[in-house]
N, C-alpha and C positions, 0 to 999 in steps of 0.2 A: 720130346716136344712139350709134353705136359709139365716136365720139370722146368723147362725154359719159361713157360707161361706163368708158373708159380713164382719164379724168380722175378719176372717182369712186374707181376702184381705186387710183390714185396717191395721192389724198388719204388714203385709208384706210391705205395703207402708211406714209405720213408720220406719221399720228396714232399708229399702232401703234408705230413706232420711237421717237417721243417718249415714249410711255407706258412702254416698256421702259427707256428711259434714266432716266426719273424713278424707276422701281422699283429699278433698280440703285443709284442714288444713295442712296435711302432704306435699302436693304439695307446699303450701306457705312457709313452713319451709325450704324445700329443695331449693326453689328459693332464699331465703334470705341468706342461709348459704353456698351455692355452686353455685354462679352465672354462672360459665362456664358450669356447668353440665346440665343446662336446657334452656339456651338462645343462640341465634345467633345474634351477634351485627348488622348484616345487615338486620334483620327482619323488618317487617312493622307494627307489632301489637302495637298500642299506649299504651296498658296496660303494655308493657315491656319497656317503655321509660326510666324509672329510672334505670332498670337493664342494659340497653345498655349504659347509661351514666356512670355507674360504671365501665363497661368493658372498655370504652374508656378512662376513667381516669387512670385505671390500666395500659393500654397500654402507655399512656402519661408518667406515672412514669417510666416504663421500659425504654422507649427511652431517657427520660431526664436524668436519673441517669446513664445510660450507657455512655452518653456523658461526664458526670462529672468525672467519675472514672479516666480515663487517665489524665485529666487535673489536678485533685488534686494530683495524684501521681507525675506528672512531676514538680509541683511547691512546693512539700514538701520535706524538708530535715529533717531527724530525725528518731526516732525509730518507732516501730509498733504503739504505743499509739498515737504518734503525727499524723501519717497517718490516724488512725481511727478517731481521734478528728476532723481533718480538713475535712474528708469526711462527718462525721456526721453533721457538721455545714453547709457544702455545700448542703446536702440533705434537711436540715431544711430550708435554704434560698430558695431553689427551691420550696419546698412545700408551703412556705408562698406566694410566687409570684403566683404560680399556683392556690392557694386557693382563691385569690381575684377574679378570673374569675368565680368561682362557687357560691360564697356567695350571689350574687345578686339574684340567683334563689332559695334561701332557702336551699342550699346544703353546707355541711361542709365536706371538704376533708383534708387528712393529709398523708404525707409520712415520715417515720422515719427509720433511719438505725438500723437494727437488728444485723447484723454481717458484718464485713469487711473480705474479703478473700485475702490471700497474697501468692505471690511467694517470695522466699528468695535467694539472691545471697550471698554466702560466698566466700571471696577472701583472699588468702594468696599469696602476690606477692613479699615478701622480701626473696630473695634467700639465704641469710646468716642466716636467723632465723629458729630455729627448729619449728616443727609442734605442739608445745605446745599451750595451750590456752592463753588468755590475761594475766592470772595470772601465766603463766609458769608451769601450771600443765601438767604432761606428760601423765596422764591417764584421759581422759575426753570424754564427749559426744559431737560429732560434731553436731548431730541432733538426737532428740528423737522420732519424730513422723511426718515424711514427708509423705504426701499422694502420692507423685510421685517424682522421681529424673529425671530431664530432661538433666542434664549435670554434669559430674564429671570428671575432668582431673587433672593429676598430672605431675609434673616434678621432679623426684627424683635424687638428687645429691649423690655423693659417700662419701663426706668428713666425715660425722658423722655416717655412717652405721657401725654396728658392724662387725668386721672381724671374721667370724666363719663358720663352716660347720654344726653347730647344734644350732638351735634356741629354744631348749626345756627349757633352763634355764630361769627362770623368770627374767624380768627386762632387757632383752638384746635386741632382734631384734624388730624393729618397726612393729606393727601390726595394720591393719585396719580391723575391724570386722563389719559385718552387721547382724542385728537381732540375737544378742547373739551368733554368731559363725556359722550361717548357710552359711556364705560366709566370707572367711578370706584372706586378702592379707598380705604377710610378705615380708619385704625388708631387705637385708643384703648384705655383700660382701665376696667374697673369694679372697683375695689378690687384684688384680686389676679389677676383674669382679664384676659388680653389679648384684645381683640376685633378681628377683621378683618371688614369688611363690604364686599361687592362689589355695586355698583349698575350693572346693564346691562339695563335693562328690568325684569327681576325682581331681587329682592334676595336675596343669600346672606350669612348671618351665621355666622361661625365664632368659637368661643371656646376658650381654653386656659389652664390654670394652670401650664403648663410651657414658658415662653419660654426662649430665643428661638424664635419661631414661624417655621418654614421655609415660604415661600410661593413656589410656582413659577407665574409669571404666564403662561407659554406653554403649560402643559398643565392649568392649573386645579387643581393639587393643593396641599393644605395639610397637610404631613406630620404635624406634631405636633398639629394641631388636629382630626385625624380627621374632616375634612369636605372637600367639594369645591365649587368655584365655577366660574363661567363665565370662560374665558380670553378676553382681548381679541383674540388672534390668531385668524383664521378657521380653523375645523376642517372646514368643509364644501366646501372648494375655491374659495370665493369670496374674492377679494382684499380685504383691508381697508386696503391701503396707499394712500398713504403715511401713516405713523404720526407723530403729534405727541404727545410724552409730556412732562408737566409735574408738578412737585412743588409743593405748597402747604403752608405751615406745617412745612417740613422741619426746623426747629429743635426740633420736638416729637417727634422720633423718632431713635433710634440703632440701630445694627446693621450689616449688610452688604448689598451688592447687587452683581450682575454682569449686565450687559446686552451682548448681541452682536446687531448689526443690520447690514443692508446699506445703505450710504450713509455720510454724514458728520455729525458733530455740531459744535457751536460750541466750538472748542478753548479759547476764552477763559474758559469756565466750569470748565475742568479743569486739573489738574496734568499735566505731561508724562509720557509713558511712561518707565519706568525710574527715576522720581523716588522711588517708594515712598510718596508722599503720596496722600491720598484727598480727593475722587475724582480719578481719572486716566483719560486716554484713550489707547488703543493703536490706531493706524491699521494696517490690514492690506491690502496690495494683493491683489486677487482677479481682476483682469482689465483689459483695455485696449481702446480703439478706436484703430486704426492706419490712417493714410492711406498708400496704396500708389500709387506712380507708376512706369509702364513706358513709356519713350519710345524709339522706333526710327525710321528713315527712313520706314517703312511704317505705323507704328501709334503713337498716343498714347493711353494708357489710365491713368485715375486713378479710384480709389475708396477708400472707408473701410470697413474690415472690423472685425468684432468678434473679439477673441482671448480665449479662456478656457482657462487651463491645464488639462490633462487631457483635453480634448475631441479632441485630435489624436493621442492615444496609440493604439497598436495597428497 
């Protein structure tokens, strides 16, 4: 019996040792694949020196690239691809310089651009030109997939508006639709009055004899018409994104408009920034996703981080 008990104790010790070994392996895997989940950069344990160095490098990347983004945007004229290419080069140059400081310690580091994030300004400031696109198409998508709309203002003139009391006939009144008709603005005139109608469940109708009528689509104000309507952007904290915005019968309206949104639009519908022509698109770099790699004999760490200028200040 005593021999049996000794054998059982021996088996228990072997099982415990195997369990501890498995646990240590799992902890090591977790440490190498999710550095933030298991370490604190301010710790004093020498065994975590490489992990703390990886965290410090990641923080350096975040701060360094956050400073590059507005500088690249300010010095770049051109389309989305040009902005992205210039930012990618700037990130690669920064990574090369920063990597020289690490290589003497047997550490290889790298930062590379994974994604550039944009805001877009759409500008139409030619008061005599219709709201058609660059190729004079009257029915077209102003934007297909904006994650937010921060500003959208119009100045609608009377000259080309259809004189009618019924906009049901196809190809007549100018329409601006959001998300396939969930929100619709219609513009027309009845003799000398300019009429702006908003359909978004309920209908709001605004009239003025003093055009151009200033319409703010992001706060629902109609300055010269002395009335207010429902904005298509959410005001109760619920997201309505992404936004798809289209014009119909855009050859039956003139005036101005300016749109600022988060995301990209189809550049083929617009003239280039700096051309002075209407409508034109102005890309603006506002952030980036950056892939960070830290490799040493003891640790290989790779992740993609979000970088937003201004968030690392202070």
